[in-house]
Each structure stands twice: as structure tokens, then as C-alpha cells.
VOSE-420828 format. One line per 4 residues: number of its first residue (from 1); for each residue x negated, y negated, z of N, C-alpha, C. Coordinates in Angstrom, 2 decimals. Layout:
N
NUM> X:Y:Z:X:Y:Z:X:Y:Z; ...
This chain:
274
1> -4.05:17.22:46.71:-4.41:18.51:47.33:-5.18:18.30:48.83; -5.62:17.06:49.06:-5.95:16.51:50.47:-4.77:15.98:51.02; -5.00:16.45:52.46:-4.20:15.75:53.21:-4.38:14.37:53.78; -3.35:13.56:53.42:-3.87:12.15:53.72:-3.94:11.70:55.08
5> -3.05:12.11:55.98:-3.64:12.34:57.26:-4.83:12.51:57.93; -5.48:13.23:57.17:-7.06:13.73:57.64:-7.88:12.95:57.32; -7.63:11.88:56.39:-8.36:11.21:55.88:-9.07:10.09:56.60; -10.28:10.01:57.43:-10.69:9.06:58.22:-11.94:9.00:58.08
9> -12.89:7.81:58.71:-13.39:7.74:58.63:-14.29:7.15:56.88; -13.38:6.40:55.88:-13.52:6.52:54.59:-14.75:5.19:54.56; -15.33:5.87:53.50:-16.76:5.33:53.08:-16.53:4.39:51.97; -17.79:3.47:51.47:-17.71:2.82:50.16:-16.48:1.80:50.30
13> -16.04:1.38:51.19:-14.91:0.51:50.65:-13.47:0.88:50.45; -13.09:2.34:50.24:-11.95:2.72:49.88:-10.85:2.90:51.17; -9.55:2.63:50.59:-8.60:2.66:51.60:-8.01:4.44:51.47; -7.01:4.59:52.15:-6.94:6.21:52.61:-6.41:6.17:50.89
17> -5.50:5.76:50.71:-4.72:6.21:49.32:-6.34:6.56:48.57; -6.90:5.49:48.25:-7.75:5.64:47.44:-8.98:6.91:47.38; -9.06:7.06:48.90:-9.92:8.21:48.75:-9.13:9.24:48.46; -7.95:9.43:48.62:-7.44:10.76:48.18:-7.17:10.70:46.71
21> -6.98:9.93:46.16:-7.01:9.74:44.72:-8.40:9.95:44.30; -9.66:9.43:44.96:-11.05:9.84:44.33:-10.95:11.32:44.60; -10.77:12.02:45.53:-11.10:13.40:45.69:-10.27:13.99:44.66; -8.85:13.81:44.35:-8.06:14.63:43.29:-8.59:14.51:42.02
25> -9.55:13.29:41.56:-9.81:13.00:40.60:-11.20:13.85:40.43; -12.15:14.33:41.43:-13.22:14.93:41.58:-12.70:16.05:41.11; -11.87:16.84:41.68:-11.73:18.06:41.57:-11.12:18.48:40.21; -10.27:17.78:39.58:-9.52:17.58:38.18:-10.88:17.55:37.65
29> -11.41:16.64:37.27:-12.67:16.83:36.42:-13.45:17.86:36.83; -13.78:18.42:37.64:-14.62:19.35:38.12:-14.14:20.84:37.01; -12.69:20.71:37.22:-11.92:21.75:36.73:-12.31:21.83:35.52; -11.63:20.73:34.71:-11.85:20.31:33.07:-13.16:20.79:32.85
33> -14.24:20.37:33.36:-15.43:20.57:33.13:-15.76:22.00:33.02; -15.58:22.61:34.20:-16.00:23.91:33.92:-15.30:24.67:32.45; -14.00:24.09:32.18:-13.58:24.51:31.16:-15.01:24.19:29.64; -15.13:23.09:29.73:-16.25:22.98:28.82:-17.56:23.44:28.97
37> -17.74:23.50:30.37:-19.20:24.41:30.67:-19.28:25.91:30.38; -17.90:26.61:29.86:-18.14:27.60:29.40:-18.33:27.61:27.94; -18.48:26.77:27.02:-18.35:26.87:25.93:-20.07:26.12:25.23; -20.59:25.60:26.42:-21.89:25.07:26.19:-22.79:25.44:27.42
41> -22.80:25.86:28.35:-23.43:26.21:29.43:-24.76:27.16:29.03; -25.80:27.03:29.68:-27.10:27.84:29.13:-26.74:28.80:29.98; -26.78:29.87:29.35:-26.33:31.49:30.23:-25.21:31.83:29.86; -24.34:30.97:29.45:-23.12:31.69:29.39:-22.80:32.48:27.57
45> -22.06:33.30:27.65:-22.09:34.40:26.64:-21.92:33.51:25.22; -21.12:32.49:25.40:-20.93:31.35:24.17:-22.27:31.28:23.40; -22.84:30.51:24.56:-24.22:29.65:23.92:-25.18:30.60:23.51; -25.45:31.92:24.61:-26.22:32.67:24.38:-26.05:33.65:22.92
49> -24.70:33.79:22.51:-24.36:34.00:21.24:-24.63:33.40:20.40; -24.11:32.17:20.02:-24.25:31.53:19.60:-26.27:31.26:18.99; -26.72:31.14:20.03:-27.92:30.95:19.73:-28.93:32.31:18.93; -28.12:33.35:19.46:-28.53:34.71:18.59:-27.94:34.53:17.28
53> -27.13:34.13:17.16:-26.16:33.98:15.94:-27.32:32.90:14.88; -27.75:32.25:15.33:-28.87:31.12:14.48:-30.33:31.75:14.25; -30.58:32.95:15.03:-31.72:33.75:14.88:-32.93:33.52:16.04; -32.24:33.41:17.21:-33.07:33.72:18.30:-33.47:34.44:18.91
57> -34.39:34.47:19.65:-34.77:35.94:20.47:-34.63:35.93:21.77; -34.89:36.89:22.61:-34.70:36.65:24.47:-35.89:35.69:24.47; -36.93:35.83:24.05:-37.86:34.67:24.59:-37.51:33.50:24.19; -37.03:33.02:23.49:-36.07:31.67:22.96:-35.08:31.21:23.93
61> -34.49:32.53:24.02:-33.33:31.61:25.37:-33.79:31.92:26.67; -35.21:32.47:27.11:-35.69:32.17:28.07:-36.68:30.76:28.07; -37.03:30.20:27.06:-37.24:28.99:26.62:-36.47:27.67:27.07; -35.08:28.11:26.82:-34.19:27.16:26.71:-33.68:26.84:28.63
65> -33.49:28.28:29.36:-33.79:28.22:30.58:-34.79:27.43:31.15; -36.14:27.81:30.55:-37.52:26.94:31.31:-37.24:25.31:31.09; -36.72:24.97:29.69:-36.48:23.33:29.58:-35.73:23.12:30.41; -34.47:23.47:30.84:-33.40:23.28:31.81:-34.04:22.81:33.05
69> -34.73:23.50:33.66:-35.08:23.31:34.70:-36.66:22.29:34.74; -37.24:22.60:33.69:-38.39:21.08:33.52:-37.72:20.02:33.41; -36.57:19.65:32.44:-36.10:18.53:32.52:-35.40:17.85:33.63; -34.96:18.59:34.58:-34.40:18.73:35.90:-35.10:17.61:37.00
73> -36.20:17.50:36.42:-37.44:16.89:37.35:-37.08:15.42:36.98; -36.38:14.73:35.82:-36.20:13.37:36.02:-35.15:12.89:36.91; -34.35:13.79:37.66:-33.72:13.54:38.63:-34.33:12.60:39.99; -35.78:12.87:40.11:-36.52:12.46:40.70:-36.75:10.82:40.41
77> -36.60:10.82:39.33:-37.26:9.45:38.82:-36.02:8.52:38.82; -35.21:9.27:38.27:-33.80:8.11:37.92:-33.42:7.47:39.10; -33.02:7.80:40.15:-32.54:6.71:41.57:-33.47:5.74:41.53; -34.88:5.87:41.24:-35.99:4.47:41.60:-35.79:3.71:40.42
81> -35.25:4.28:39.39:-35.18:3.23:37.79:-33.81:2.69:38.36; -32.85:3.20:38.46:-31.36:2.59:38.74:-31.19:1.77:39.75; -32.05:1.05:40.75:-32.01:0.67:41.96:-31.26:-0.84:41.27; -31.49:-1.55:40.55:-30.77:-2.20:40.02:-29.45:-2.11:39.09
85> -29.21:-0.63:38.80:-27.80:-0.73:38.20:-26.57:-0.86:39.16; -25.91:-1.63:38.79:-24.89:-2.23:38.98:-23.28:-1.56:38.60; -23.23:-1.81:37.70:-22.00:-1.12:37.07:-22.41:0.69:36.70; -22.42:1.32:37.91:-22.87:2.58:37.97:-21.54:3.48:37.64
89> -20.19:3.05:37.79:-19.23:4.01:37.12:-19.56:3.71:35.36; -19.48:2.84:34.98:-19.18:2.46:33.60:-20.59:3.40:33.03; -21.70:3.15:33.61:-22.57:4.01:33.29:-22.42:5.44:33.53; -21.97:6.04:34.51:-21.77:7.36:34.41:-20.87:7.88:33.30
93> -20.10:7.12:33.27:-18.79:7.51:32.27:-19.53:7.50:30.96; -20.25:6.30:30.15:-20.64:5.97:29.08:-21.66:7.30:28.67; -22.60:7.59:29.40:-23.70:8.33:29.41:-23.38:9.93:29.64; -22.27:10.12:30.50:-21.29:11.49:30.37:-21.19:11.53:29.15
97> -20.19:10.85:28.14:-19.88:10.83:27.18:-20.78:11.58:26.24; -21.70:10.81:26.30:-22.62:10.99:24.83:-23.24:12.50:25.63; -23.50:12.90:26.49:-24.04:14.17:27.14:-23.14:15.22:26.29; -21.74:14.93:26.47:-20.75:15.89:26.02:-20.88:16.10:24.06
101> -21.20:14.75:23.70:-21.61:14.58:22.38:-22.67:15.53:21.98; -23.99:15.44:22.61:-25.00:16.12:22.62:-24.76:17.57:22.77; -24.33:18.15:23.90:-24.21:19.48:23.95:-23.12:20.13:23.02; -22.55:19.46:22.43:-21.25:19.85:21.72:-21.91:20.33:20.04
105> -22.89:18.92:19.93:-22.91:19.05:18.46:-23.83:20.35:17.71; -24.26:21.23:18.56:-24.78:22.08:18.13:-23.94:22.94:16.95; -22.87:22.70:16.76:-21.71:23.49:15.94:-21.85:22.88:14.68; -22.46:21.67:14.30:-22.94:21.28:13.21:-24.12:21.71:12.62
109> -25.18:22.15:13.49:-26.52:22.54:12.76:-26.78:23.01:11.62; -25.62:24.25:11.28:-25.90:25.19:9.85:-25.40:23.97:8.82; -24.85:23.00:9.19:-24.38:22.10:8.19:-25.62:21.00:7.85; -26.62:20.83:8.79:-27.05:19.83:8.34:-28.65:20.06:8.37
113> -28.65:21.19:8.76:-30.31:21.42:9.15:-30.69:22.82:8.06; -31.65:22.87:7.42:-32.20:24.05:7.03:-32.35:25.26:7.67; -32.44:26.52:7.31:-32.55:27.70:8.29:-33.81:27.51:9.37; -34.48:27.19:8.39:-35.85:27.40:9.25:-36.12:26.09:10.31
117> -34.91:24.99:10.17:-35.20:24.09:11.44:-33.87:24.25:12.42; -33.22:25.05:12.31:-31.94:24.97:13.03:-32.25:25.31:14.71; -33.07:26.07:14.82:-33.74:26.52:16.54:-34.67:25.42:17.05; -34.98:24.48:16.22:-35.45:23.43:16.67:-34.63:22.35:16.72
121> -33.40:22.24:16.06:-32.58:21.55:16.40:-31.80:21.59:17.42; -31.58:22.71:17.50:-30.98:23.84:18.92:-31.48:22.96:20.07; -32.74:23.11:20.26:-33.70:23.10:21.65:-33.51:20.98:21.60; -33.65:20.60:20.67:-33.64:18.94:20.45:-32.22:18.33:20.81
125> -31.15:18.91:20.80:-29.67:18.25:20.86:-29.50:18.82:22.15; -29.81:20.26:22.83:-29.30:20.48:24.32:-30.61:19.62:24.94; -31.97:19.61:24.41:-32.53:18.86:25.67:-32.17:17.34:25.60; -31.66:16.41:24.81:-31.04:15.30:25.05:-29.72:15.09:25.63
129> -29.09:16.43:25.75:-27.53:16.29:26.60:-28.00:16.57:27.48; -29.24:17.35:28.08:-29.73:17.88:29.31:-29.97:16.52:29.86; -30.57:15.70:29.41:-31.48:14.46:29.74:-30.24:13.55:30.53; -29.24:13.29:29.29:-28.28:12.46:29.89:-27.61:12.91:31.10
133> -27.20:14.24:31.23:-26.62:14.90:32.34:-27.34:14.61:33.45; -28.76:14.65:33.71:-29.62:14.74:35.01:-29.66:13.18:34.96; -29.67:12.16:33.99:-29.77:10.98:34.29:-28.56:10.21:35.08; -27.48:11.18:35.23:-26.35:10.36:35.48:-26.08:10.98:36.80
137> -26.36:12.17:37.18:-26.11:13.12:38.19:-26.54:12.51:39.77; -27.63:12.12:39.90:-27.58:11.18:40.89:-26.68:10.27:41.90; -26.15:9.82:40.31:-25.13:8.59:40.53:-23.82:9.17:40.80; -23.63:10.14:40.17:-22.14:10.75:40.55:-22.32:11.35:41.77
141> -23.24:12.29:42.16:-23.47:12.77:43.39:-23.34:11.64:44.74; -23.94:10.74:44.53:-23.72:9.61:45.23:-22.21:9.09:45.39; -21.38:8.81:44.47:-20.55:8.75:44.21:-19.55:9.41:45.38; -19.49:10.58:44.75:-18.69:11.81:45.58:-19.04:11.84:47.33
145> -20.18:11.31:47.69:-20.58:11.57:49.04:-20.15:10.20:49.63; -20.18:9.24:48.89:-19.28:7.78:49.19:-17.95:7.92:49.44; -17.15:8.80:48.43:-15.75:8.51:48.72:-15.49:9.50:49.62; -15.85:10.76:49.58:-15.17:11.75:50.30:-15.64:11.53:52.44
149> -14.36:11.25:52.78:-15.14:11.48:54.49:-15.83:12.30:55.25; -16.34:12.38:55.94:-17.45:13.32:56.56:-16.47:14.14:57.19; -15.41:14.06:57.91:-14.61:14.94:58.45:-14.00:15.89:57.84; -13.85:15.47:56.37:-13.08:16.59:55.68:-13.79:17.00:54.27
153> -15.07:16.90:54.42:-16.07:16.85:53.16:-15.93:18.69:53.20; -16.39:19.36:54.27:-16.27:20.67:53.67:-14.74:21.26:53.20; -14.02:20.76:53.73:-12.38:21.35:53.06:-12.52:21.09:51.42; -12.79:19.61:51.14:-12.94:19.40:50.25:-13.78:20.20:48.97
157> -15.28:20.08:49.27:-15.99:21.11:48.76:-15.51:22.20:48.39; -14.69:23.23:49.46:-14.21:24.82:49.22:-13.22:24.71:48.55; -12.13:23.35:48.33:-11.16:23.31:47.28:-11.63:22.97:45.61; -12.52:22.04:45.82:-13.30:22.15:44.64:-13.83:23.21:43.84
161> -14.42:23.96:44.88:-15.32:25.26:44.52:-14.34:26.28:43.74; -12.77:26.35:44.67:-12.22:27.49:44.39:-11.41:26.94:43.02; -11.30:25.80:42.55:-10.77:25.40:41.39:-11.76:25.62:40.38; -13.03:25.55:40.61:-13.91:25.57:39.45:-14.30:26.84:39.35
165> -14.06:27.71:40.46:-14.27:29.30:39.81:-13.44:29.87:39.34; -12.18:29.78:39.73:-10.85:30.18:38.97:-11.11:29.73:37.45; -10.74:28.31:37.49:-10.86:27.89:35.79:-12.17:28.51:34.96; -13.41:28.36:35.66:-14.53:28.97:34.83:-13.84:30.56:34.55
169> -13.53:31.19:35.54:-13.45:32.51:35.22:-12.35:32.82:34.00; -11.46:32.29:34.36:-10.28:32.36:33.13:-10.61:32.00:32.15; -10.78:30.87:31.79:-11.51:29.97:30.63:-12.56:30.85:29.73; -13.43:31.50:30.68:-14.72:32.39:30.24:-14.01:33.37:29.28
173> -13.31:34.18:30.08:-13.05:35.44:29.81:-12.17:34.86:28.26; -11.17:34.26:28.35:-10.75:33.62:27.04:-11.30:33.34:25.89; -12.04:32.47:26.27:-13.37:32.03:24.92:-14.03:33.16:24.45; -14.51:34.13:25.45:-14.97:35.05:24.85:-14.04:36.15:24.19
177> -12.90:36.21:24.35:-12.30:37.07:23.50:-12.12:36.59:22.32; -11.81:35.36:22.16:-11.39:34.19:20.92:-12.61:34.35:20.09; -13.70:34.57:20.47:-14.95:34.59:19.43:-14.94:35.79:18.94; -14.85:37.06:20.20:-14.97:38.19:19.42:-13.88:38.49:18.42
181> -12.53:37.91:18.34:-11.42:37.99:17.40:-11.82:37.56:15.90; -13.35:37.08:15.69:-13.79:36.81:14.39:-14.67:37.91:13.93; -14.61:38.02:12.42:-15.28:39.24:12.01:-16.70:38.45:11.95; -18.09:39.49:11.90:-19.09:38.50:11.75:-19.60:37.99:10.71
185> -18.76:37.84:9.79:-18.86:36.76:8.87:-18.03:35.39:9.03; -17.62:35.77:10.01:-16.64:34.35:10.25:-17.07:33.56:11.90; -17.78:34.00:12.18:-18.13:34.15:13.59:-18.40:32.38:13.65; -19.10:31.78:12.70:-19.58:30.11:12.77:-18.28:29.61:12.96
189> -17.22:29.88:12.23:-15.90:29.34:12.35:-15.44:29.43:13.90; -15.53:30.58:14.70:-14.88:31.01:15.85:-16.27:29.70:16.75; -17.39:29.67:16.45:-18.29:29.22:17.23:-17.77:27.40:17.10; -17.61:27.06:15.96:-16.98:25.60:15.66:-15.93:24.92:16.28
193> -14.81:25.95:16.04:-13.83:25.79:16.94:-13.79:25.91:18.62; -14.69:26.58:19.41:-14.78:26.65:20.57:-15.71:25.37:21.23; -16.62:24.93:20.44:-17.50:23.91:20.53:-16.61:22.86:20.47; -15.80:22.45:19.37:-14.75:21.22:19.16:-13.84:21.11:20.37
197> -13.20:22.22:20.74:-12.14:22.27:21.83:-12.69:22.11:22.81; -13.87:22.48:23.36:-14.93:22.56:24.51:-15.28:20.92:24.78; -15.78:20.27:23.37:-16.03:18.93:23.49:-14.59:18.20:24.23; -13.81:18.12:23.69:-12.30:17.63:24.02:-12.21:17.87:25.50
201> -12.00:18.93:26.13:-11.87:19.17:27.34:-13.51:18.37:28.24; -14.28:18.42:27.90:-15.28:17.60:28.41:-15.13:16.21:28.36; -14.59:15.33:27.17:-14.26:14.14:27.28:-13.16:13.91:27.94; -11.89:14.87:28.32:-11.06:14.64:29.00:-11.44:14.72:30.63
205> -12.43:15.29:30.97:-12.84:15.49:32.48:-13.37:13.64:32.76; -13.92:13.11:31.54:-14.74:11.71:31.80:-13.43:10.82:31.68; -12.68:11.07:30.95:-11.37:10.25:31.40:-10.70:10.02:32.41; -10.59:11.38:33.34:-10.08:11.62:34.55:-10.88:10.63:35.62
209> -12.49:10.87:35.35:-12.96:10.43:36.21:-12.92:8.69:35.87; -13.04:7.97:34.54:-12.75:6.81:34.73:-11.78:6.18:35.71; -10.98:6.93:35.84:-9.58:6.40:36.50:-9.45:6.78:37.92; -10.89:7.33:38.24:-10.89:7.62:39.85:-11.42:6.38:40.67
213> -10.84:5.78:41.63:-12.01:4.93:42.38:-13.13:5.14:42.80; -13.58:3.89:42.58:-15.27:4.03:42.70:-15.56:3.46:44.08; -16.38:4.08:44.90:-17.09:3.92:46.04:-18.45:3.42:45.82; -18.55:1.98:46.33:-20.10:1.88:46.46:-20.75:1.63:47.95
217> -21.63:2.58:47.97:-21.95:3.25:49.37:-23.19:1.94:49.49; -23.92:2.79:51.01:-25.18:1.90:51.20:-26.40:1.97:50.20; -26.23:2.48:49.49:-27.44:3.38:48.80:-27.61:2.05:47.47; -26.88:1.22:47.56:-27.12:0.46:46.62:-27.48:-1.24:47.19
221> -28.79:-1.06:47.31:-29.42:-1.80:48.06:-30.20:-2.98:47.17; -30.04:-4.15:47.62:-30.85:-5.13:46.81:-32.30:-5.32:47.82; -33.37:-5.61:46.78:-34.58:-6.20:47.36:-35.52:-4.75:47.56; -34.99:-4.06:47.27:-36.02:-2.21:47.47:-37.04:-2.54:46.78
225> -38.20:-2.26:46.79:-39.29:-2.22:46.29:-39.29:-0.73:45.63; -39.83:-0.06:44.94:-40.18:1.54:44.36:-40.79:1.95:45.58; -41.81:1.48:46.37:-42.34:2.36:47.56:-41.31:2.84:48.32; -40.31:1.51:48.91:-39.27:1.64:49.66:-38.37:2.75:48.99
229> -38.18:2.95:47.95:-36.96:4.20:47.58:-37.58:5.15:47.19; -39.11:5.37:47.28:-39.67:6.83:47.38:-39.83:7.38:48.85; -40.10:6.10:49.70:-39.99:6.74:51.12:-38.67:7.04:51.53; -37.34:6.66:51.43:-36.31:7.30:51.57:-35.87:8.26:50.80
233> -36.57:8.63:49.36:-36.04:9.44:48.83:-37.15:11.06:49.43; -38.19:10.86:50.03:-39.12:11.82:51.29:-38.59:11.91:52.17; -37.86:10.99:53.00:-37.69:10.98:54.09:-36.85:12.51:54.39; -35.91:13.04:54.05:-35.19:14.41:54.23:-35.86:15.36:54.62
237> -37.05:15.30:53.86:-38.12:16.31:54.13:-38.95:16.66:55.51; -38.85:15.65:56.10:-38.92:15.58:57.66:-38.45:16.40:57.95; -37.24:16.95:58.07:-36.35:17.94:58.82:-36.57:19.27:58.20; -36.84:20.22:59.14:-37.47:21.56:58.84:-36.17:21.98:58.47
241> -35.04:21.96:59.00:-34.08:22.74:58.28:-33.48:22.33:56.82; -33.55:21.11:56.35:-33.39:20.58:54.71:-34.64:21.13:54.23; -36.15:21.55:54.85:-37.13:22.01:54.01:-36.54:23.76:53.58; -35.92:24.16:54.62:-35.88:25.81:54.43:-34.72:25.77:53.48
245> -33.49:24.78:53.47:-32.32:24.94:52.62:-33.29:24.89:51.31; -33.92:23.69:51.18:-34.55:23.52:49.71:-35.04:24.75:48.95; -35.94:25.45:49.82:-36.96:26.58:49.54:-35.74:27.75:49.32; -34.64:27.77:50.02:-33.80:29.08:49.82:-33.13:28.57:48.62
249> -32.66:27.64:48.20:-31.80:27.04:47.04:-32.70:27.25:45.99; -34.17:26.52:46.13:-34.89:26.95:44.92:-35.36:28.14:44.34; -35.69:29.18:45.59:-35.55:30.49:45.18:-34.37:31.08:44.43; -33.41:30.99:45.34:-31.99:31.48:44.78:-32.06:30.85:43.06
253> -31.72:29.93:42.72:-31.37:29.37:41.82:-32.72:29.95:40.78; -33.84:29.69:40.96:-34.77:30.29:40.24:-34.36:31.79:39.36; -34.36:32.76:40.47:-33.71:33.97:40.20:-32.44:33.88:39.21; -31.22:33.03:39.36:-30.18:33.08:38.53:-30.55:32.82:37.50
257> -31.38:31.52:37.33:-31.67:30.89:36.22:-32.43:31.84:35.12; -33.55:32.53:35.73:-34.13:33.38:34.95:-33.48:34.97:34.58; -32.56:35.61:35.15:-31.57:36.56:34.93:-30.58:36.27:34.11; -29.74:35.21:34.26:-28.65:34.78:33.76:-28.66:34.89:32.36
261> -29.40:34.05:31.60:-29.45:34.11:30.32:-30.14:35.69:29.27; -31.32:35.88:30.06:-31.67:37.46:29.72:-30.40:38.18:29.70; -29.67:38.28:30.64:-28.70:39.53:31.09:-27.95:39.26:29.76; -27.46:37.77:29.54:-26.54:37.77:28.37:-27.19:38.17:27.13
265> -28.48:38.23:26.89:-29.10:38.62:25.49:-28.54:40.12:26.06; -29.11:41.12:26.93:-28.75:42.37:27.42:-27.39:42.77:26.73; -26.59:41.96:27.38:-25.04:42.88:26.90:-24.55:42.49:25.81; -25.08:41.43:25.15:-24.89:40.98:23.77:-25.10:42.18:22.44
269> -26.79:42.36:22.69:-27.49:42.81:21.51:-27.64:44.36:22.47; -27.52:44.69:23.41:-27.79:46.60:23.59:-26.65:46.96:24.02; -25.68:46.25:24.92:-24.59:46.79:25.14:-23.10:46.62:24.35; -23.43:45.44:23.40:-22.15:45.13:22.64:-21.01:44.49:23.20
273> -21.51:43.80:24.39:-20.54:42.99:25.08:-20.65:41.81:24.99; -19.66:41.02:25.19:-19.61:39.16:24.90:-18.68:38.77:25.90
């Protein structure tokens, strides 16, 4: 999907062919993960519907959103703790597969936990999955940055976004229609099938990623102490444009994060739309 001739200034020691393979791998993995995301993503109709099915209310859905953003703070610490992590590709793929397991395992809750423990179990399983995802996210993003040449980074991001958006749009509609095809007494069967198939797509994404060339960039430095790592982490905040971008995206994400799940509850409970 990326023009080989346009690949110049490749970073991370990748050849042009490897850089093209890496970009195709990232785009393919992102598309497959979007199918998985429609089955487990906080704020999606499936997850909100399943939480309501287990007995949650609007305040509990809001608590899930708050937990997701609170746990995201760990991404500030992970790069400092991972300075000596050498086999980053193996770490990303392994922890990613564990994340898929935790995020898709809520389908087993009715079979493993008593009714009064189901919401607590859902919170714990989702929280563990989020921690796994956040712990690998900085390393995965660095891998992408080191693999994609700067002169075509915007084009790559555009194509990746288009693929992800189209896949999410069609898969989300298909999953919703599939869940609605089950009667209220059989909803659990529908959710089990959706979570199970979603997990397969999630693991497929990491299989694709495991075959993607890994680019080790200049961030993998040896001999840096924690203070030096923290200084580099805070260095971008000296740029006013970066600070304004962070504030804008922070406020935008906060608004969407608060409104999204509650809007899902409103559609399902009051409008009868899923």
C-alpha cells in the first residue's frame, strides 16, 4: 500500500523492502485490531450492552471510563522501567496476546462467578487487560516511528486511519446486528460468540505483527539513568506548540471519553438502539 520508491531516509536499520513490509504490517494489524476493538472496546455498543446485561448501570459504565484513563498514566512510567528491555518485539507480541486474553475473557464471567461478583470480576479483567495494553503501547509506538520514514509518515498515517475507520464502521454494524438477532434469553450466547471471534481477530493482529520487521531506534540507549530518561520524557514540553497540542487532544479525548459510554447507555436503555 506504500510506494517503495517513496521510501527514503529509513530509520532503525531497515532496508527499503523491510520498511515497506513493516508499514504494510502495521496497517494490516491495525485493521484486524479494529475488528477486535468493536467487540471489547469501552464505549462500544457490545461492551456497554454486555455490562448492562451483567447488571451495570450508567454510573458503573462511567467508572469504567474513569478507570481506563486513570490506568493510562502508567505509560509515563513504563518507558523508564523498560530502558533495559532488549527483546522489545517479543515483549510487545507476548504482552499483547495476554491483553487480548484478559479483554475477551469477560464472556466466561457468568460461568465462573456468582451473580453478586460478576461486575467486580468484569472490572478486574478489563483493568488487567488495559494495564497490559498500556505497558506495551510506548514500545509499539516507538517501533512504528522508527520504521516509517519521515517523508511519507503523513501518507502512512492517512492510509492507516482510512483502513481502520472503514473496518471499524462495517464490523461495528455487523456485530451489532448479530447481537440483536438473539432473543433476550439467548443474549449470553451471542456475547460469547462475539467475544470469542473477536479474540481470534485480536491474536491474528499480533501474528501479523510478529512477522513485521522490527526497527530498533536511537531510543534504545544503554547506560542512561532514570533521571536522564525522565529529562528526555519532559523535553517536548518545552515546545509551546506541543503543549497546546497536548491540551487540545486532552480536552477532546476527555469530552469523547465521558460522552461516548453514556451515550451508548442512553441509546440501548432509552432508545432501544444498539
